[in-house]
N, C-alpha and C positions, 0 to 999 in steps of 0.2 A: 504494500500500500504506500502510495506517495500522496502527500498533502501539499498543495502549492502554497506559496508564501505571499500571494498577492503581488504587491508592487516592489517588494524588497529585491534588491539586486542580489544575484546568486552569491557573490563574495561577501555580502553583509548578512545573509541569512544564517540562521542557526539550524543545524541539522541534528536530528535525534534519530539514531539508527538502532533498531533492536535486532540483534543477531540471535536467532533461535533455530529450532528444527520442528518440522511438522509432527514428528513422532512424540515430541515432548508435551506432556499434558499440562505442565505449568505454563508453557509458552501459549498453548491454545487458550487457556483460561485468562492469561495476561493480555492477549492481543486487544480485546475491546477497551481495556483500561489504557493501553498504550495509544490506541487510535483516538481516544477521547482527548488527548493532549493537543490535538490540532488547533492552531490559532495563527493569526497573521504573523509573518516573520519567522515561523517555525516550520521547518520542513521535516516530515516524518518519512522514514523508510523502514520497511520490515524486510529483513534479509534472512532467507532460509539458508543456513550454512552448507547444507547438502545440495539443495537444488541450485544454488548460485555459487558453486565452488570457484568458478572463474573469477568472481569478484573478490571472494574471501582469500583466495590463494592458499599459501602454506600456513597462514595464521591459525593456530589451534584455539578453538573456542570449546572449552570443556565444561563450563558451567552456564546454565541458562536461567534467566535471561541475562545476556551480556549486552551492554549498551555502549554505543559510541556517540559522543556529543562533540560537535564542532561548531565554532563560531568564527565568522570572518575568514573562512577558509582554513582555519587551524583546528586540529584535533585538540580538544580540551579535557576530555575524560574518556577513558576506556576501561570498563570493568563491569562486574556484576552488580545488580541492584536487587533489593527485595521487591518482589512482584506485588506491591501493595499500592493502592491509590495514594497519591500525595508524595511518595518517596521520590519519584522521578521529577515531579514538578518542583519540589524544593531544591533538588540538585541543579536543575536547569536554571532556576532563578538565582541560585548562589553563583553559578558560573557566569551568568550574564552581568551580575553586579560586580564581578572582579575581572574585568577585561585584560588586565595585565598579569593574570596568573600564569604560571608555567604551563607550557603546552604538554600534551600527552606524548608518549614515546613515538619514535619514528615509524614503527610498524602501524600504529594507530593512524598516523598521518597518511601513510600510503593507502591504508584501507579507506579512509575518508575521501581521499582524492579519487580512488577507484569508484566508490559509490556515487560521488558527485558527477563523475563523467558518464556513469551508466544510467543516470536518471534524468 
């Protein structure tokens, strides 16, 4: 699922990517909560790590849900989150409030760029 960001330029958009697998029951239950995050300036992408191996590449995703958050073209967070309403919203808000925070690791940056190019 992709949710457009209205008039925000792609470089200024915030991306929230959930990396999951169709066979994962937690992921299936979490998806509606994730999709409910859609709002202007926030682009959502749901990536099945098995169906979209070409995008994920060699990056190992072992725990679900794993989330990648990027802002201004920079990966800002890459890790697991509790699949509960509000947890991801608070994380996104926190990252948006600290634009000078350290970026995520280079693998997360490559993944973000790959997802941005594919969507």
